[in-house]
C-alpha positions, 0 to 999 in steps of 0.5 A, spaced: 308 562 121 311 568 118 315 565 111 319 571 110 322 578 113 319 584 111 327 585 108 327 578 104 321 579 101 322 585 098 329 584 096 326 576 093 319 579 089 322 586 088 322 588 080 324 593 076 319 599 077 318 599 069 317 592 069 318 588 062 311 586 059 308 585 052 312 583 046 313 575 045 311 570 050 317 566 049 321 572 050 317 575 057 318 567 060 325 566 058 325 574 061 323 571 068 326 565 068 333 569 067 330 574 073 328 568 078 335 566 078 338 572 079 334 572 084 337 566 087 332 560 085 335 555 083 335 553 075 332 546 076 326 549 081 326 555 075 325 550 069 321 545 073 316 551 075 315 554 068 315 547 064 309 547 059 307 555 061 301 558 056 298 564 055 291 564 058 286 568 053 281 566 058 284 571 064 285 576 059 277 576 057 275 575 065 279 581 066 276 586 062 269 583 062 268 586 070 261 589 068 258 588 075 262 593 078 258 598 074 253 597 078 250 601 084 251 599 091 243 597 092 243 593 086 250 590 087 249 589 094 242 586 093 245 580 088 251 578 092 247 578 098 242 572 098 237 569 103 241 563 102 248 566 103 245 569 110 243 562 112 249 558 111 254 564 114 251 563 120 251 556 119 258 556 118 259 561 124 257 555 128 260 549 124 267 553 126 265 557 132 272 555 135 276 557 129 272 564 130 273 565 137 281 563 135 281 569 130 278 574 134 283 572 140 289 573 136 287 578 130 282 582 133 278 580 127 270 580 128 268 573 124 262 577 121 268 580 116 271 573 114 264 570 113 263 575 108 270 574 104 268 567 105 261 568 102 263 573 096 270 570 094 268 563 093 260 561 096 264 558 103 269 554 098 264 551 093 267 556 087 274 557 088 276 558 080 279 553 075 284 557 071 291 555 072 294 559 077 301 560 074 298 560 067 294 566 069 299 570 073 304 570 067 299 571 062 297 577 067 304 579 068 305 579 060 299 584 059 301 590 060 295 594 064 297 591 071 305 587 070 307 591 077 302 587 080 302 581 078 310 580 076 312 579 083 306 574 085 310 570 080 317 569 083 312 569 090 308 562 087 316 560 085 318 560 092 312 556 094 313 551 089 320 551 091 317 548 098 313 544 095 307 548 097 305 549 089 304 545 083 305 549 077 301 544 072 295 543 077 294 548 082 287 553 080 284 558 082 281 565 080 283 568 074 287 573 078 291 568 081 288 568 088 288 561 091 283 557 096 277 559 100 278 566 101 282 567 095 289 570 097 295 572 092 302 567 092 305 573 096 299 573 101 300 566 102 307 566 103 306 572 108 300 570 112 299 562 111 297 559 118 296 552 119 289 553 122 288 545 123 295 543 126 296 538 121 303 541 119 300 544 112 297 550 110 292 548 105 287 554 103 284 550 098 282 544 102 282 547 110 277 552 113 281 553 118 287 554 115 283 559 110 280 563 116 286 563 120 291 565 114 285 571 112 285 573 119 293 574 120 293 578 112 287 583 115 291 584 121 298 584 117 294 590 113 292 595 119 286 591 122 285 595 128 283 589 134 276 589 136 274 595 133 268 595 128 268 597 121 262 599 118 255 602 122 249 604 118 247 611 121 241 616 118 243 623 116 239 630 117 235 633 111 240 638 110 248 638 111 254 640 108 255 634 103 261 636 101 264 633 108 261 626 106 266 621 102 271 616 103 277 618 106 274 624 109 274 622 117 272 626 122 270 625 130 264 621 131 262 627 136 262 632 130 258 628 125 253 627 131 253 635 132 251 636 125 245 631 126 248 624 123 245 619 128 246 611 129 240 608 126 240 602 131 245 602 137 250 607 139 256 610 135 262 608 137 267 614 140 272 614 134 273 618 127 270 615 121 268 618 114 260 619 112 259 614 106 253 616 102 253 611 095 248 613 092 247 620 095 244 623 101 237 620 099 240 613 100 243 609 104 248 612 109 254 609 113 259 611 118 266 608 115 271 607 121 278 607 121 278 598 120 273 601 113 279 602 110 283 596 111 278 593 106 281 597 100 288 593 101 284 586 100 280 589 094 280 596 090 273 596 088 269 602 093 262 598 092 265 590 092 268 594 099 262 596 101 257 591 100 263 586 103 264 590 109 255 591 110 254 584 109 259 583 115 255 587 119 249 583 117 252 576 119 253 579 126 245 581 127 245 588 122 238 590 120 238 591 112 239 597 110 235 603 109 235 603 102 231 610 102 229 614 096 236 616 091 234 619 084 236 615 078 244 614 077 247 613 070 248 608 065 254 605 063 254 609 057 252 616 061 257 614 066 262 614 060 260 620 058 260 623 065 267 621 065 269 624 060 266 631 060 269 631 067 276 629 064 275 634 059 274 640 065 281 637 068 279 632 073 283 625 074 278 620 073 282 615 071 280 610 065 274 612 062 270 605 064 263 607 066 265 605 073 263 611 079 271 609 082 274 614 087 276 619 082 269 620 079 266 621 085 271 626 087 270 630 081 262 629 081 262 632 088 267 638 086 262 639 080 256 639 084 259 643 089 261 648 083 254 648 081 250 649 087 248 643 087 248 637 093 255 635 093 254 628 095 258 625 090 253 621 086 252 623 079 245 624 076 242 626 069 241 633 071 249 634 073 250 630 066 246 635 062 249 642 066 256 640 064 
């Protein structure tokens, strides 16, 4: 069931736009306590929640060590998608067939989508993380990188605690505060937690039906369009206007077909879609339908999102993508050099982190067009040298 109405949730978890962060850790915790009481939580509940809270240096180290996202799609997807994960995914699909059928009926989310998240997030529940969730959330809210994301999660966790569904001392999960088999943050659990096995509790750590149903409801809440595809591999022509490619540039499928884009197998859906070329026009190619955008509400990493979406199709029978023959990309140091050059030219690439994110892709595509190169957003040494 839905635990909180949208209005109550907004009032309960909203924090100031310039959320307080940094400073002494104890003073920061005292500020959280005061804010929690102001939001209506009982003082004894607040004191119980924060009892023995500690700053966790391992959480900060994990937050700053996400080098895997610097890998290009082909390398990243080959690293995450193993034959064992495929075989186990098919086994889990059979084992929880009735649960997946129910999810498809109630939320319109295809089983491959959730199986892929389940595999990547926790290896089907086997590795859920051993970070103390309360400490992780408070540590990340105190850190000034993304307090606006993590501070509201603390008050959501207090609400779960007040309901008897969160043990501050013993609840563990991922370093970023996610809990359970499909790794959901406290506020997502409050809003989308489902008792999938009918035992009267929402147990995302121990009950696969609860975790899968909750994940399905969350995707529905985020805007998943029932029964529609999310990603499909395509074949692109040798030449076309590559500047039309990229996430967030939807056109009707009939328009793509008129340009020479074809389904590698089967037929294309009669929907709008964006043409995704993760490693340029000589590498793998996909059409991303509207449901693909929902993935970015779950995770912000382009390479993770594309890999999860592709793996979902594989688990439902799609063949291995055609890797093509993309030109050599940049290493992390070269990518940072490229980002610095792009930034100097006035492009907003965000943080200079060596990761080919959305801002860097858009800037690369713009410079490729200016230089008369195929504007497919895949940076090469040639582009770096020309800049």
